[in-house]
VEXLUMRO-42628 format. One line per 3 residues: number of its first residue (from 1); for each residue x negated, y negated, z of C-alpha. Coordinates in pm, 1 decimal, decimal comma. Layout:
<sites>
NUM) X/Y/Z | ...
</sites>
This chain:
<sites>
1) 1459,4/-1568,0/-1581,2 | 1081,9/-1564,3/-1516,6 | 863,8/-1358,1/-1734,2
4) 749,8/-1119,5/-1526,5 | 375,5/-1193,8/-1567,6 | 363,6/-1573,1/-1498,2
7) 569,5/-1424,0/-1091,8 | 334,2/-1472,2/-816,1 | 115,8/-1220,7/-619,2
10) 248,4/-1391,8/-351,3 | 609,9/-1378,6/-442,3 | 554,8/-928,7/-510,8
13) 395,2/-928,5/-186,9 | 661,4/-996,1/-14,1 | 884,4/-741,2/-222,4
16) 784,1/-434,5/-27,8 | 798,2/-575,3/297,5 | 1207,8/-663,1/162,0
19) 1284,2/-353,4/27,2 | 1137,3/-186,6/373,2 | 1342,8/-380,2/622,7
22) 1655,2/-370,1/393,9 | 1596,3/76,8/326,3 | 1653,4/39,3/755,5
25) 1916,9/-201,1/746,8 | 2092,6/31,0/486,4 | 2000,0/354,4/709,7
28) 2110,4/194,2/1055,7 | 2519,8/105,0/868,2 | 2455,7/-261,4/766,6
31) 2627,5/-363,3/459,8 | 2609,4/-736,2/429,5 | 2351,3/-1004,1/497,1
34) 2325,9/-1337,0/450,2 | 1957,9/-1544,2/354,3 | 1955,9/-1713,8/705,1
37) 2010,1/-1385,4/864,6 | 1743,9/-1200,3/663,0 | 1520,3/-1545,5/749,5
40) 1567,8/-1502,3/1140,7 | 1486,8/-1138,2/1066,9 | 1196,5/-1196,7/831,3
43) 1020,0/-1540,9/984,3 | 1067,7/-1652,5/652,3 | 1284,2/-1971,6/566,5
46) 1626,6/-1886,9/388,0 | 1460,1/-2100,0/64,1 | 1128,0/-1894,1/22,7
49) 1407,9/-1580,7/38,4 | 1584,5/-1689,3/-204,7 | 1360,7/-1825,8/-494,9
52) 1183,9/-1546,6/-401,6 | 1481,3/-1355,7/-542,8 | 1568,3/-1587,9/-805,9
55) 1238,7/-1480,5/-949,8 | 1394,0/-1144,5/-1089,1 | 1776,7/-1246,9/-1121,9
58) 2037,6/-1380,9/-866,7 | 2151,9/-1120,8/-616,0 | 2393,0/-1264,3/-359,4
61) 2674,7/-1431,2/-368,7 | 2690,3/-1826,3/-217,4 | 2878,7/-1828,0/152,4
64) 2846,2/-1437,9/98,9 | 2548,0/-1295,0/139,3 | 2359,0/-978,6/-28,7
67) 2448,7/-644,1/-37,2 | 2255,7/-459,9/170,6 | 2229,9/-123,7/-36,3
70) 2314,5/-279,7/-396,5 | 1939,2/-555,1/-350,3 | 1811,1/-263,6/-195,6
73) 1845,5/-40,1/-507,0 | 1744,0/-303,8/-713,5 | 1444,8/-441,5/-597,9
76) 1279,2/-103,1/-522,2 | 1388,4/-100,4/-975,1 | 1174,0/-445,3/-989,8
79) 889,9/-189,7/-764,8 | 878,5/127,7/-985,1 | 957,0/298,7/-711,5
82) 1078,4/626,3/-938,6 | 830,7/630,7/-1156,3 | 606,7/872,8/-1022,9
85) 364,9/804,6/-1093,4 | 100,6/1080,2/-1178,9 | -190,9/1009,6/-887,0
88) -520,5/1160,5/-738,2 | -733,9/1143,2/-447,0 | -1109,8/1114,2/-379,5
91) -1243,9/1199,0/-115,4 | -1092,6/1447,4/145,0 | -1240,6/1371,8/531,3
94) -1064,2/1178,7/790,6 | -866,3/927,8/579,5 | -784,8/1100,7/292,9
97) -645,1/1323,4/442,6 | -469,2/1123,3/694,3 | -376,2/933,3/361,7
100) -256,1/1275,7/188,8 | -62,3/1452,7/451,7 | 70,4/1121,0/669,3
103) 181,4/914,1/293,3 | 465,0/929,1/134,3 | 351,9/939,2/-178,6
106) 693,4/994,5/-403,9 | 880,0/665,0/-137,1 | 606,4/462,9/-242,6
109) 634,9/522,5/-670,6 | 392,4/840,9/-696,5 | 340,1/1134,3/-714,0
112) -5,5/1279,3/-588,6 | -70,6/1569,9/-826,5 | -471,1/1707,8/-733,1
115) -713,1/1622,4/-437,6 | -1148,5/1604,8/-530,1 | -1441,9/1636,5/-290,6
118) -1794,8/1711,6/-310,8 | -1862,2/1881,3/29,8 | -1894,4/2245,5/39,1
121) -1679,2/2249,5/381,1 | -1385,3/2045,6/176,5 | -1377,4/2214,6/-159,9
124) -1071,6/2503,2/-117,6 | -875,7/2353,0/221,5 | -553,8/2278,1/239,5
127) -451,0/1918,7/188,7 | -42,2/1959,1/257,6 | 61,1/2210,0/-131,6
130) -290,1/2082,2/-243,4 | -562,6/2219,2/-269,1 | -906,5/2022,2/-288,7
133) -1088,5/2132,2/-548,5 | -1477,4/2050,0/-708,4 | -1544,4/1681,3/-797,5
136) -1772,1/1841,6/-1094,1 | -1379,4/1981,1/-1226,7 | -1244,8/1621,2/-1212,0
139) -1262,9/1547,6/-1642,6 | -1105,4/1868,6/-1723,5 | -803,2/1837,2/-1453,5
142) -767,1/1498,1/-1571,4 | -758,2/1531,5/-1976,9 | -487,6/1840,0/-1825,3
145) -283,1/1691,0/-1614,8 | -343,6/1304,1/-1720,2 | -274,5/1091,1/-1370,2
148) -270,5/762,8/-1338,6 | -372,8/639,4/-1083,4 | -646,7/740,0/-839,9
151) -688,7/704,8/-468,8 | -1060,4/623,9/-329,7 | -1146,3/725,1/-17,9
154) -1522,4/783,3/12,3 | -1825,7/568,9/73,0 | -1949,2/306,9/-87,9
157) -2205,1/381,7/-264,5 | -2024,4/652,1/-424,3 | -1808,0/471,2/-561,9
160) -1930,2/328,5/-876,1 | -2045,7/666,3/-1019,6 | -1668,4/807,2/-963,6
163) -1539,0/498,0/-1143,0 | -1738,6/523,9/-1439,5 | -1645,5/873,8/-1455,9
166) -1259,6/751,1/-1381,1 | -1279,2/479,8/-1553,0 | -1415,5/660,8/-1903,1
169) -1126,0/951,8/-1877,6 | -883,9/661,4/-1861,0 | -791,4/601,5/-1541,6
172) -742,2/189,5/-1461,1 | -559,5/189,2/-1152,1 | -689,2/262,9/-782,1
175) -618,3/214,1/-472,9 | -921,4/173,1/-306,3 | -1021,8/209,6/28,8
178) -1394,9/159,6/-7,6 | -1621,7/-170,9/25,8 | -1660,8/-189,1/-352,2
181) -1482,8/-399,5/-644,8 | -1476,6/-234,1/-838,3 | -1267,9/-461,8/-1135,5
184) -1633,7/-696,6/-1149,2 | -1776,6/-398,7/-1386,0 | -1436,1/-304,7/-1509,7
187) -1213,6/-662,6/-1536,8 | -937,0/-445,4/-1703,6 | -881,7/-284,9/-1408,9
190) -568,0/-283,0/-1165,5 | -693,1/-266,5/-771,8 | -554,2/-296,1/-451,9
193) -858,5/-283,9/-213,9 | -744,9/-146,1/162,7 | -1014,6/-294,2/346,8
196) -891,5/-163,8/741,3 | -1197,5/-359,1/898,9 | -1064,4/-705,8/784,4
199) -686,7/-624,7/906,6 | -863,3/-510,6/1238,8 | -1142,8/-861,9/1209,5
202) -822,6/-1054,0/1150,5 | -658,0/-912,5/1492,2 | -948,3/-977,1/1681,3
205) -979,9/-1368,1/1539,0 | -607,8/-1422,7/1628,9 | -589,1/-1279,8/1999,9
208) -866,0/-1448,6/2059,7 | -804,8/-1768,6/1911,7 | -415,5/-1732,2/2011,1
211) -456,1/-1597,9/2433,2 | -499,7/-1784,4/2752,0 | -846,5/-1751,7/2875,3
214) -681,1/-1720,6/3186,2 | -472,7/-1412,7/3096,2 | -793,8/-1272,7/2956,9
217) -1176,9/-1252,1/2838,3 | -1403,0/-983,4/2678,0 | -1543,1/-924,0/3034,2
220) -1243,4/-839,2/3180,2 | -1141,9/-511,1/3085,8 | -1494,4/-404,0/3179,9
223) -1539,0/-581,6/3530,1 | -1171,3/-573,8/3617,2 | -1145,3/-272,0/3911,5
226) -899,4/-59,6/3864,3 | -543,0/-134,0/4131,6 | -549,8/130,5/4409,0
</sites>
């Protein structure tokens, strides 16, 4: 089996998709599936799926396929979903609130233990079972509770100084929704950058380059009259 550090990020980034799909299959009562059936559902080749899974050991049987529940559980272990890494949220605005209230942190391997903001209007608000705390208390909270990951939902201009503070108290892992590259200053950190604007622009490109012009033009939505 290849060493985990030698497995490409492209393979690792496909694992959550496999896990999510298998989880839903298990919920639907499906017990067994072949790599060919998986490939048809996921839009990947059967060879690619087998190669990806073989990076972590053999989970299927030739001519029999994969046991859905077992494979789902094994991928969950590979991803580390049972670790419940302690995490904190910085920024309790609209995005931060949505993430705190609607993300299933425990199901994804994390435990959200604190939320912080510098706005007097936000401090003291409830975010589910959490109360938004003053970011001035960040260091004391982290020393007492020792989180290992921070979710950054703050404006780009605020990230550098905040990252400095978090790094100084030992946090090296970030789920970063700002547009600031933490790794440039701290190359030993692990950062997952989430650029929602990039995703939306990518969709815009795909629509622009895939839809026949006769079906859609940039001005049609504005100029077309509603049917009576």
